[in-house]
PAGULO-856398 format. One record per residue (C-alpha): chain; x, y, z; residue number from 1; residue in one letter. Coordinates in steps of 0.5 Angstrom, whole numbers, plus 500, padded with zeros to 3 digits. Example, Ala and Ser with C-alpha at 12.3 -4.5 7.8 and 13.67 -1.06 7.14 Angstrom:
<sites>
> A;525;491;516;1;A
> A;527;498;514;2;S
</sites>
This chain:
<sites>
> A;390;496;863;1;M
> A;394;490;859;2;P
> A;396;484;863;3;V
> A;403;485;864;4;T
> A;409;479;866;5;I
> A;409;481;873;6;R
> A;401;480;874;7;D
> A;402;473;872;8;V
> A;409;472;876;9;A
> A;404;475;882;10;R
> A;398;471;881;11;A
> A;401;464;880;12;S
> A;407;465;886;13;G
> A;413;464;882;14;V
> A;419;471;881;15;H
> A;418;474;874;16;I
> A;424;469;871;17;S
> A;421;464;872;18;T
> A;415;466;868;19;V
> A;419;468;862;20;S
> A;423;462;861;21;R
> A;415;458;862;22;T
> A;414;462;855;23;F
> A;421;462;853;24;S
> A;425;456;853;25;A
> A;419;451;857;26;P
> A;423;446;857;27;H
> A;428;449;862;28;L
> A;422;449;868;29;V
> A;419;444;872;30;N
> A;412;440;869;31;P
> A;408;443;875;32;E
> A;410;451;876;33;T
> A;410;451;868;34;R
> A;402;449;868;35;V
> A;401;453;873;36;R
> A;403;460;870;37;V
> A;400;458;863;38;L
> A;393;457;868;39;A
> A;394;464;871;40;C
> A;396;467;863;41;A
> A;391;464;861;42;E
> A;386;467;866;43;D
> A;389;474;866;44;L
> A;389;474;859;45;G
> A;396;475;858;46;Y
> A;400;474;851;47;R
> A;408;474;851;48;P
> A;411;480;847;49;N
> A;414;477;840;50;R
> A;418;482;839;51;A
> A;421;482;847;52;A
> A;421;474;847;53;R
> A;425;474;840;54;A
> A;431;478;843;55;L
> A;431;472;849;56;I
> A;431;466;845;57;T
> A;434;468;839;58;G
> A;427;466;835;59;R
> A;422;471;832;60;T
> A;416;465;831;61;H
> A;415;467;823;62;N
> A;416;463;818;63;I
> A;417;466;811;64;G
> A;413;462;805;65;L
> A;415;465;798;66;I
> A;410;462;792;67;I
> A;411;463;785;68;A
> A;404;466;784;69;D
> A;399;467;788;70;I
> A;394;468;783;71;A
> A;394;461;782;72;N
> A;389;457;785;73;P
> A;393;451;786;74;F
> A;397;456;792;75;F
> A;392;459;796;76;P
> A;389;452;800;77;P
> A;398;450;801;78;L
> A;397;458;804;79;I
> A;392;456;809;80;K
> A;394;449;810;81;A
> A;401;452;812;82;A
> A;398;458;816;83;E
> A;393;454;820;84;S
> A;400;449;822;85;Q
> A;404;455;824;86;A
> A;398;457;829;87;R
> A;397;451;832;88;H
> A;404;451;833;89;R
> A;405;459;836;90;D
> A;408;461;829;91;Y
> A;406;466;824;92;H
> A;407;466;816;93;V
> A;409;471;812;94;F
> A;406;470;805;95;V
> A;411;473;798;96;A
> A;410;472;791;97;D
> A;415;472;785;98;T
> A;410;472;780;99;N
> A;415;466;777;100;E
> A;421;470;778;101;D
> A;427;468;780;102;P
> A;431;474;781;103;T
> A;424;476;785;104;T
> A;426;469;790;105;E
> A;433;470;791;106;E
> A;433;478;793;107;E
> A;426;475;798;108;L
> A;430;470;801;109;V
> A;435;475;803;110;H
> A;429;480;805;111;A
> A;426;475;810;112;L
> A;432;472;812;113;A
> A;433;477;818;114;K
> A;425;477;820;115;Q
> A;423;470;821;116;V
> A;426;463;823;117;D
> A;425;460;816;118;G
> A;423;460;809;119;V
> A;418;454;805;120;L
> A;420;455;798;121;L
> A;414;453;794;122;C
> A;415;451;787;123;S
> A;422;456;786;124;P
> A;425;457;779;125;R
> A;432;458;781;126;M
> A;438;453;781;127;S
> A;439;447;785;128;N
> A;446;450;787;129;S
> A;444;457;788;130;L
> A;437;454;793;131;I
> A;443;450;796;132;E
> A;447;456;798;133;Q
> A;441;461;800;134;L
> A;440;455;806;135;S
> A;446;456;809;136;R
> A;443;464;810;137;E
> A;436;461;813;138;V
> A;433;454;814;139;P
> A;430;452;808;140;L
> A;424;447;806;141;V
> A;422;447;799;142;V
> A;415;445;797;143;I
> A;414;442;790;144;N
> A;422;441;788;145;R
> A;427;436;790;146;Q
> A;433;439;791;147;V
> A;439;433;794;148;A
> A;441;435;801;149;G
> A;435;440;803;150;L
> A;428;438;807;151;P
> A;423;437;802;152;C
> A;416;436;801;153;V
> A;415;433;793;154;M
> A;407;431;790;155;M
> A;408;425;786;156;D
> A;406;428;780;157;V
> A;410;423;776;158;G
> A;405;418;778;159;Q
> A;400;422;776;160;G
> A;403;423;770;161;A
> A;403;417;768;162;R
> A;396;413;771;163;A
> A;393;420;766;164;A
> A;397;418;760;165;V
> A;395;410;762;166;E
> A;388;412;762;167;H
> A;389;416;755;168;L
> A;392;409;752;169;T
> A;387;406;755;170;G
> A;381;410;751;171;L
> A;385;408;744;172;G
> A;389;414;744;173;H
> A;396;413;741;174;R
> A;397;421;740;175;A
> A;397;425;745;176;I
> A;400;432;746;177;G
> A;403;434;753;178;L
> A;403;442;755;179;L
> A;408;443;758;180;G
> A;409;449;763;181;G
> A;415;454;765;182;P
> A;421;453;764;183;R
> A;426;451;770;184;G
> A;420;448;772;185;S
> A;421;440;776;186;W
> A;415;439;776;187;T
> A;415;441;769;188;N
> A;420;435;768;189;R
> A;417;430;772;190;E
> A;412;431;768;191;I
> A;415;430;762;192;R
> A;419;424;764;193;R
> A;414;419;766;194;A
> A;409;422;761;195;A
> A;413;420;755;196;G
> A;415;413;759;197;A
> A;407;411;760;198;A
> A;406;414;753;199;A
> A;412;409;749;200;R
> A;410;403;754;201;S
> A;403;405;751;202;G
> A;405;404;744;203;G
> A;403;412;743;204;A
> A;406;418;740;205;E
> A;407;424;745;206;L
> A;408;431;741;207;T
> A;411;436;747;208;L
> A;408;443;746;209;L
> A;411;449;750;210;G
> A;415;451;754;211;P
> A;408;455;757;212;N
> A;406;460;762;213;P
> A;401;456;767;214;P
> A;396;460;766;215;T
> A;388;460;763;216;V
> A;391;464;757;217;A
> A;397;460;755;218;G
> A;393;454;754;219;G
> A;388;458;750;220;G
> A;395;460;746;221;A
> A;396;453;744;222;Q
> A;389;452;742;223;A
> A;390;453;734;224;D
> A;397;448;735;225;Q
> A;394;443;739;226;V
> A;389;443;734;227;R
> A;395;442;728;228;R
> A;398;437;732;229;S
> A;393;431;730;230;G
> A;393;429;737;231;V
> A;388;426;740;232;T
> A;388;428;747;233;A
> A;393;432;751;234;V
> A;396;433;758;235;L
> A;397;440;761;236;A
> A;402;441;766;237;Y
> A;396;444;770;238;N
> A;389;446;770;239;D
> A;390;453;769;240;L
> A;392;451;761;241;L
> A;388;444;761;242;A
> A;382;449;762;243;I
> A;384;455;758;244;G
> A;386;449;752;245;L
> A;378;447;753;246;I
> A;377;454;751;247;E
> A;381;456;746;248;G
> A;378;450;743;249;L
> A;371;451;744;250;D
> A;373;458;740;251;T
> A;375;453;735;252;L
> A;369;448;734;253;G
> A;372;443;737;254;V
> A;370;439;741;255;R
> A;373;436;748;256;V
> A;372;431;749;257;P
> A;369;428;743;258;Q
> A;375;430;738;259;E
> A;380;431;744;260;I
> A;380;429;750;261;S
> A;384;434;755;262;V
> A;387;432;762;263;V
> A;389;437;768;264;G
> A;393;436;774;265;I
> A;392;439;781;266;D
> A;385;439;781;267;D
> A;382;446;783;268;I
> A;376;448;785;269;A
> A;375;450;779;270;L
> A;375;444;774;271;S
> A;370;442;777;272;R
> A;366;447;775;273;L
> A;369;447;767;274;T
> A;363;444;762;275;R
> A;366;439;761;276;P
> A;368;437;768;277;K
> A;376;437;768;278;L
> A;379;430;767;279;T
> A;385;431;773;280;T
> A;390;429;777;281;V
> A;389;431;785;282;A
> A;395;433;788;283;T
> A;396;434;796;284;P
> A;397;441;797;285;T
> A;394;442;803;286;G
> A;397;436;806;287;A
> A;404;439;803;288;A
> A;403;446;807;289;G
> A;402;442;812;290;R
> A;408;438;812;291;S
> A;412;443;811;292;A
> A;412;447;816;293;V
> A;413;441;821;294;D
> A;419;439;817;295;M
> A;421;447;818;296;L
> A;419;447;825;297;L
> A;424;440;826;298;Q
> A;429;444;823;299;Q
> A;429;450;827;300;D
> A;429;446;833;301;T
> A;434;443;832;302;D
> A;439;450;829;303;T
> A;443;455;834;304;P
> A;439;462;835;305;R
> A;439;467;831;306;R
> A;446;470;832;307;G
> A;450;464;832;308;V
> A;453;461;826;309;A
> A;451;456;823;310;R
> A;455;450;823;311;S
> A;456;446;816;312;T
> A;461;441;818;313;A
> A;458;434;820;314;S
> A;456;437;826;315;G
> A;450;441;823;316;D
> A;443;437;825;317;R
> A;439;439;820;318;R
> A;435;435;817;319;T
> A;435;433;810;320;T
> A;428;429;810;321;A
> A;425;428;803;322;Q
> A;418;427;804;323;L
> A;413;424;797;324;M
> A;406;424;797;325;L
> A;401;422;793;326;Q
> A;396;424;787;327;T
> A;391;421;785;328;E
> A;388;422;777;329;L
> A;381;424;779;330;V
> A;376;421;772;331;I
> A;371;426;769;332;R
> A;368;429;763;333;D
> A;374;432;759;334;S
> A;376;424;757;335;T
> A;373;419;752;336;G
> A;375;415;747;337;P
> A;380;416;741;338;A
> A;376;418;735;339;P
> A;374;411;732;340;A
> A;378;413;725;341;A
> A;383;418;728;342;G
> A;385;424;726;343;R
> A;390;423;721;344;P
> A;395;429;721;345;R
> A;395;431;713;346;A
> A;388;433;715;347;E
> A;388;436;722;348;A
> A;393;441;720;349;A
> A;390;443;713;350;G
> A;391;451;717;351;A
> A;398;450;717;352;G
> A;404;446;719;353;P
> A;404;439;724;354;G
> A;409;439;729;355;P
> A;416;438;727;356;H
> A;423;437;732;357;R
> A;427;441;735;358;L
> A;433;441;737;359;A
> A;432;444;744;360;D
> A;425;443;748;361;P
> A;426;448;752;362;G
> A;425;452;746;363;C
> A;422;460;748;364;P
> A;416;459;743;365;S
> A;410;457;746;366;A
> A;407;455;738;367;A
> A;412;449;737;368;T
> A;412;442;737;369;G
> A;416;435;738;370;E
> A;415;428;737;371;V
> A;419;424;742;372;V
> A;416;417;744;373;A
> A;412;413;739;374;S
</sites>
């Protein structure tokens, strides 16, 4: 028969209510008594009923983790780190995938709000105003996105993009392409801002190519446009785009890095297995997952029990901490010196027109270019 709370109470010599408080509100139990009860529970193999504990404490000890695309290798290390940290704190994690769809994101937050103590939003595509509105329904921590007034864990992709462009200009590249990611991505905006500034400082011209789906197929689809644009180097929104671009260029007979250098962002495991091995910006995904869990549980400790209205006045003690984690450029084989004579645009664009200026750099066409820095 399974061990019950009565068995633990009998073995530790305390009342059943003391055992209950030991698991639901340990700070209310005398430390010596708490240690004795926990030791007896461990010896007997007792595990508290989570559903019953939730009724008492108003907390489920569950966390929601909503991510943009579970098939993207960027996310699994973050998921594993978050789950490990949550288990260490006696919490469970429910993972949900939005497939890069902001409407699905909103629906999932509403669906999870009554089942979890808080939600981690990773690389969300919703607007900041909607995210802030949803935070009034359930405690939120945002990962890989900055939202004013909300707790956020960010990876400094701006610093990484600057380092990548400085690496390329240091190799003599003066015509650099930026293979953008999806529309609405905070990371994409940060990369564009930092890469543009670094290109100007290095005397280079930056050509925007995108937005693009952040996939291998998305990178491959841009290979011909990159070849025709006349750039000698490309910084991609993520490693998947960079890997797809390398494959597409290889199909077109364009050598990497002899003719075009390529840099990714993320340092996924696959980046070390490509040929050539990918130069990339390493992002601390594991640290981000662990930090986000800690930040959310701190917020959960500071908020009222489930069923009690959350205050929006100055007495609301929700944390608004924002943590920025450092990135690091990892130089491998996909970058090299710019071709000695460069690649004149007129020559390189023999198969079609070169890049053209656009009023809206977020044009949905994935085969357009815009010169933004020179």
